[in-house]
N, C-alpha and C positions, 0 to 999 in steps of 0.2 A: 298827426305825424309827424314827423322831422323831414323838412325838404332837403333835397338830394344836390349837390353841387354837379352843374352840368360838366360836361369834359368831353373836350375836342376831339372830332375824329380824323383821321388821316381821310379819308374819302366820305363823299354825302351818302346816303342811305342809296340802300340797293331799292329803287320804284324801278323794275324793267320789266318792259312788253317783249316778247321772243316770240318768232313768226315762222313755222316752217313746214314742209310735206307731213302729214299724218300716215303714221304707218311706217314709216320709213325705217330698216329694221328688221324686216321678215319676210320679204319678198321671195318668191319660189316661183317657178314655171307653174303652169297649170297643168303639165305631163309629171312633175315631181310624185313621188309617190310616200303617202304619212301612213305612220305604221296604225292600225286600230287593232281592237280585238280579234284575234283569228284568221288576220288577214291585210290587204292594204288598200289603200285608196286613194285616188287621185285627187293631187289638190283641187284641180278644177271642182271635184264634185264633193269637196268638202262643206258643211253647211254648218249652222250654228246650232249648239245643244248636240252635235256629234261626239261620241267618246275616242278618244285618242290615247295612244299608250305613251308614255311618261319614264324618261331614261332610267329613273330612281324604283321602277316595275308597279306604279302605280299608273288609274285611270287618272284622263284630264278632260274635262267637259271645254270646246269649243266656245269661247264667248263672243268671238266678233270676227267677221269675214271681210275683209276689203281689199276688194280688185284696185289694180293698178297700172294696169294698161297695156300698152308693149315696152318692154324694156331691157335693155343689154342685158345679159346675162352670161355667168363666169360658170366653167366646173370647177370646180374643189378635188383634187386627187390625191388621195392618201398612201401611206406608205404601203399599204396590203392591198391597192388597186381599187379599193373601193372610190368610188367617185360621188359627188352631190351636184345638181346645180343649182343655182343660186346667183341674188342681184349683187353689184356692185355694194348695195347698204345695207346686204342682208348682214345681220350680227352673229357673231359666235363667241363663245366662252372658251377662250384662248388662255393656255398654260406656256409658258417658259423658264427654263431652267435660271435666266437672270432677273426674274420677276417673281415680285414675294408673294406674289396673289394671282390667280389670274385674271384676265381682263375680257371685259365685252367691246370685240371690236370690229368694223366691217368687213366685207371681202377685199373692198379693196384696197385698207387696211395691212391685210394680211399679207395681198400682192405686194405691196410697199417694201414691208418688213423682209418679205423671200429675197427681196432684190437686192439687200445690203448679204448677200450667200456667206461672206465670211464672218457675220457675225449672229443672223438670224437662218440660216440653211441647216435643216434639219432639228430645228430647234422648236417648232413650233407645235403643239399637241392640243385636241381636245379629249375632253373624257369620253370613256366607253358609257354605253347604255350595262345597267347590270345586268342583262338576259330576262329580269322576272317581268316577263309580258305574258300575253295568252291565257286562255281559259282552262280548263281540264276538258277536253277533247273525248270522244267517245271512239277510240280507238280499233280497227279491226283485228288486229293483231298487236300483241305486245310490242312495245317502240323497242324495246332491249333484243326480243328475239327476231325484229325487224332488222334492226342494226345488224345482229350477225351474220343475218343472210343476204345483205346487202353485201356487208364486208369479206364472207369468207362461203357464203351459199353457193350452192349449184343449184341454179335455177334455169336452166336451157332445160333440165328433164321433163320441169315439170313437177318436182316432186321439192318438199320443204326438205333441202340437204344442207348441211354445213362440214367443212375437213378438221378444222381447227384441231390436236390432238391436245385439247390442255382439258385436265379433270374439271379446273373452278370453273370456267367456260361452262362446260356441258353441264354441271349441278347450277349456275346461274340460269340455263337456258330450262332446266327442267322445271326450277321452282317458281319459274312464271310461264309456264304452261296454263292450258284453259284443265278444267278437268275433264278427265277421261281421255288424254294424249300423254303420250311418254316420250324420250330419246331411245332408239337402238344403235348400236354401233357395230357395224360390217367393213372390216377392211380399210379402218383407218374414215370410213363416213358415217355421220352419224345423222341420223333421219329421224321427222317427226313422223310419228304416226299414233295409231289410233289405240288405245291400252286393249279394246276387245277383238281387234282387227276390224277389217273393213266387212267380212262378212260377220254379222252379228244376229245371235240367235234373235228368232222370232219376228226378223226383220228380213222382207223380199230384196234380194239382189245387194250391190254393194252400199254399202254405207261411203258416202263420199267424206274425204277426207278436207276438214275445213279450213286447213290451213291452207293447203292446196288453192278448194277453190276461192280464198281470199285473196291470195297471189293472181290468180285470174283476174279477180273484179278488179286489183289495184294497176293491173296490167303490167306485174312483174313477171308473171308466169312465161319461161319459155325464152326468158332473156338470157343473150349471151355475158360474160364480165364486162366487155367493154360497152354494152347497151343500156347497163341498171342506172335507176335513179330513185330519188326519195319522191315519191307521193306527197301533193302539196298538204293533203291535212296533216302530216308529220309534220312539217315545218312550221305552222301556224298553232301547234298545241301549247301547253302549259309549259313552264319552264321545266317542271321534273321529267315530264313526257319526253321533250326535247334533248334534254341532261342524258335520260337513259337510251334514248336514241344514239346519241353520241360513244356512251360508251361500249353498247354493243359492237361500233363502228371501228370502237379503237382498241377493244377489247381483243377483237382477230387483225384486221389490217394494218393497226398503228403500232407504232417503236418510241420507244424512249432512246434518245442515243444517251452518249459515252458524259457528255456534257450536260445531260437531262430532260434535252431539247425532243417536243413532239412531235412527230410528223404523220402521215398518213398517204398510202399510195393505192391506186386506181390506174384501171386503162379506160375508164369510162368518164370522157368528159364532161358530162351533166351531171354525174354523182360527185365529180369533184366541185365543180360549182355548186352544187347542192349542198355537201358535206362545211365548205366553205362558207354559205348563206347561212348554216344551219350554229355555226364556232362563231360569227358574226353576231345571230340570234344570242347565243351566249354570253355575250359580252366579251368576246374574245378576237384576239389578231389572225389571219389566216392569210398565207402567199403560197399562190400555186404557183409552182417551178414544174419547168418538161424534160425529162429524159427521154433520150432515146436508147433504147437497148437493142442488142443486135444477136444473131444466133449461127453456129453455123451450119449448113446442110449441105450434105454431101462435098465436103470442102470448099463449101462459097459460104459467104460471110454474106448475112442477110441484116436487113433491119427489123424489128418487131416491131408490135405496136408500141406507140407513144406512152409511157407511162407518166402521169400528171402525181406530184410529190404535194404533199400541202405541209407548210412549215405552220406550226401551230403556237400559241403563245397564250397564255389565260391567268386572270388574276390568281387560281387555285386550281393547279394542275393535277393534285393530287386526285380531285373530284372528278377527273374525266375520265377513270378507269375503275372497273370494278373488280377484275386477274388482280390478286395480290402482288403477282410479280413485276408488273409493271406500277399498279398503283405504289410501291412502295419506294419506286428509282425515280417517278413523278414529283420529285421534291418540290417545294417555295422555293425561290431564290429570294436575296434580299429588295430585289425590285419588282416583285412579283405584284405588291399591293400597292403598286405605285405606276402599272401600266396604263399608257394613253397612248392615243391614234395619233401618228404624228401625221404632219401637214406637208403632201410633197411638192404642190405646185397650183397656179391657179393662172385659170387659162380661158380667153376671152371664146363664146359658143353662141354666138348671133343672136337674134333679137326675139323674145314669145311673148303673148299675154301671162301675165303674170297677176300673181294676189299676195297679201298677206293673211294670218288666222292669228289672232288672238287666243290662247289656253288659260285655264282655270288656276294649272298649276302655279303656287308661289313664286318658281326663279325662272317659268315662261318654255321651260325646255320641253322636246318634242322629238321623235324618233320620224326621219324622213329615210329616203334611198338607201340601200345599203346598212340600217341600223347605224347610220350616224347619228350623232346626238345635236341640234341645233337651237339656237337661240331665237325667244318670241321678243336707248338708254336714254333713257332723257338727261337733259343739261339742268334739269329742276335738283339732280339728286346732288348735284356741286355746290349747290348754294349753302348757306350758313344753316346749321342747324338749333336744336330739331326744328323739324321742317312738318308745317301742319298742311295736307296735300287737299285740296276741293277736288275730288276726281270725277269731273264730269265725265270725264272720255271712260273710266274704268279699266283704266290701262297701268294706272302706278304701279300695282304688284310685280310686274312683270320687270319693274326693275328696281324694285327696292334694295336687292344686295348688294347695287352700286351706290348706294345712300353709305355706304362704311359704318363705322361706325356713329354714324350722325343718327338720333334718334328723331323715327319719323312717325307721325300722328295722322290720324285719316279724322276727318270733319266727322262721316257719320258711316257705318256699314251700311245702312239705307240709299239702295242708286240715286231714289230718286230725291233726296235730301240734298245732294251733290248738282243736280241738277234747276234747283227753285230759290230764284234768289229771295224769297222770303223765309224760307228755311237755310239758308245759308248765313243770312242775317242772325235771326236769329238764335241759332248755334252759336256762331261767335260770339254774339253778346252774352250767351248765360257760360261759357266758356274759359275765354278770354283773359278775361281780369286776374291778375296775378299768374297767370300761363308763362314757362319759360319758351314759348315759340318764339323765334327769331324770325323763321322765313313764312309767308305764306305762299302757296303756290297754286293758283287755279287752271288745271290742266283738265279740259280749256274753255275757255271763252265760246269759242266755236260751238262748244257742245250745248252751251247756256243760252245763248243767242238766238241760232238758228231755230230752236221748237219755236221762240216768241216771232220770228219771221213768218213763218210758215204759218201761224195762227193769225195773223195779222193780213196776209193775203188771200188766205181761207174766208174770214171775216169782211174784206173787201169784194172778193168775187161771189161770195153769196149773198150779198146786197145786206148785211147786218152793219157796215159801215160805209158808206157812202163817199166820206172823206179820207184818203189814203192817207195824209198825215195822221188823222183821229184815230185810224187804224192801228199803227204804228206807236200811237202813244203809250200802251203797255211796255213793249219793246223798251222806248227810253227811261219810262221810269224805273224799269227793270232794272236797266244799266248801270241809273244812277244810284238806285240801293245796294246793288253789288259793288260799288265804286264805295261809295260811304262803308259798307260793312267791313269791307279788306282791309281799307287805306287806317280806319282810325286809331290800329293799335302802336303806330310807332316800330312797326317791325319792315325790316324788308317786305318787299311782293316783288313776284314774281307771274305777269299776266301772260299765259301760251295762247297762241290762235293760229288757225292754219290755213296753209296757200294749196289752191287748188289750180288743174288748167282748166282752162275754160278758150275762150274765142271772142273776138272783137266784132263789131257789126257789122264788119267785111269780110269775116268768117278766116279773120290772120289767128295761127295759137296766140295765145299769150296767159300768163301767171298773175292769178288773183288773188286778192283775200277771202277768206270766208266770212269774214265780218264787214261790214259795208262801211264806207266813208264817217258816216256821223258814226259811227258807234264810234270806229277808231280813234276820231278828233277827240269825243268826250274822253278815251279811254287815256291820251296824250295830255290834254291836262292833269292828269295826277302819277305821270309818271317822269322820270328824268333819261330813260336811256332808252331808243329802239334799237332791238337787235334781231338778225335775220340769218337762219344759219345758213350757208352756202356751198356749193362745189367747186374745184378748180375745174371747172369745164366739165360738160356731159361724160357718162360710163362712157367712150364710143370704143370700148373694145382694148382701149391701153391698159386697166388693171390698176392706173397709176393716179385715180382720182382721188383728192385729199377733202375732208370736210373741214367747216372751219364757221365761226361768226362772223358776220359783217356788222361792226357798228354806224347802224344807219343815222341814226339821228341822237344825240347828249346835250340835253340841255346846259350844262355848263362845264363841256369841257370838248375834247377832240371828237372828231367823227369822221366817218369814210374809210378808216381802215379794217382790213379784216386779218383776223386771227385764227391760228389754223392749230386743230387738234392734233397734235403731236403726238402727246400723251396718251394717248384714247380713253375714250368714256369720257371727256370732258372736264378730264383730273384737273386741278388747278385753274381752272378756264376762267371761271368770276374774277380773279386773282389779276390775270393776265391782261384781263379788260379795265378791269380799275387802273390796272398801272399805264395803259396804252392811250384811254381818255383822261388821267389827270395829275400823272408824276410830272414834275415841272411848272406847275400852272399854281400861281401864288392864288391867294383869296379875291385878289382885287382882279386878275385873268379870267376869274371863273365868273365873277358878277360882268365882266365887259359882253364874256362870251353870253352871257344869257340874254343881257341888256340890249347886243345888236340887232339891226336886222339883217338877217341873211341875204346872201347873195342869192342864194338858190335855195329852195326849201326840196327837201330829201323825196317827200311823197302830200297827196292831197291834204290826207288826215292832220298833218305837221302844219299845213300853212292856214288849215283852218284853224285850228288849234292855237297858231299864233294867235292871229286874228282876234280872238277871242279872248284870249288873255290881256291882250294890251286894250280894251275897253272899247273895241271898234265898232263892237255887234253887243247886241242885246240878248241875243238868243243864239245857240245852234243852226239853226236850220237858216236862220239870217247869215250867216256868217258863211253858211256851205251855197245858198243862192247865190250871193256874192259871189265867190267863188265859178261857179260855173257860168257867170253873164261874161267876166273876164276872162276866162276860159275860150267862150265862142268867141269874143271878141278880136282874141289874139289870134285864133283860126276859124277865120267867117264858115271855109267850107264843112264845118263840125255839123252846121246848121241845116247839108242836107245831106248828114246822114243818115 
């Protein structure tokens, strides 16, 4: 073969390690509700394997549950007054008229954008669910008929009656009656009665009207207009059943205005809230307004019962009616198919126990309180593509859309292949030659190393290995094998590992890495930059916290600076990091930085790795022991801790 001339690159290869908290981006309070087929379930009750509803109408399985401890919580309120509570780093798929595409951004970032009212006020949106959720329910009364009875029915007499003088509506009801029943009309009142009457030949006594009996069982019989409600079983029925329920309500008490606006009016506050939930569940917008009617009695003007007027918008308004007179007027506008839910505000709402969930749906979306669609980003998606992902956390699919035009390959669709260093090495060796992979992402090192650490401790405790160093030999060999397997292909590499909350020997709260100093020292020898995801102060209720990347250490460039994710979703962040670390430095400058003895090391693992690279120690364990001895000599009090 012919040799190719080597070309200079502006920056060194991206051999980076990134550390941050796991699961950031999906935390909600344990009291938040998640839509499951036929019901709602509290976030705190969600378990791995549960089925949850997806906004596109499909079902999704919960593949991970991650407790997040006590977190600051915010209430996100939308234009039709529905609200959701989430943490500051919860992720949302957000649309804006100024953006070419939706962005996945945090609650904190939404709050910061909304503070620029002239630019972003009333211009941030989330998508609506399609409403295609729920399974076919065994409903005791046809949903259209129940909608008619709730919208215009007389239930206080204990009979199944309605009064709308509309022939098309009467025909719609008749077509949906169960066998043995019909509609009779007397003095503009339409009654659902038995075809053969209440007293039937060969049957002793009165045969009960099953519609009247069912209304009693549902708790609707005898209710006056301001006491009506929709039984829960109907609100969680299938999409088609819920749609027919709404059609019955709107065919009776619904209105299509001159400007094609759809509205519904009722004197029952409970029915108003139920209809609003029904419309939300069908992928629509619904705002409740209050009108105070009045009447004159013996010359005195008096207030009537409040009227709750629901303003309704839906991507397909024509589908909300069966009566032709209304259906023909409820036409789509040029904006109907673009309908989205506008974000109104983000406000601090206390502290609560929170958790994250991971779902199997490729886009990571699920439905939470009040039928709001929420997201389940990773920095890795913005690295040079094509990307090859060693998905040890089994979570990269959640953020796949953020990779944009970049090709993304998976190491293997077998979960255990991504956590076994032997299998990782074998698969890379068999597939990397002649491939076009530009970046290998290990996400995460924590998920690969932690099981090896646990096994070593179990072996030590069980007496299978009396020497702790020997017990950990397998882990050390696995780490070395993994590094060799990943770094041999002259690609960019991004190692991801996690932080966790812990306590020191005195019980003081602290943050530590989930990978040991020894392993991180090994890792440091094969990278040229150490990065950490940070936030500009805790989310203390201001809603203004930003996230960014701190350059903890760079082998041949500047370090110590923090770069903020102003673009959202880490877009262009790798390029910003390279420019901040290397721009303006000559080759000689970079060489000097690499050779100089640092005045201060950023962390123990960098210190240990530096000593090894300079040849001061023959083995990593010797370097670590020396570091610990020098540390104790510098602070003798540590000996008693």
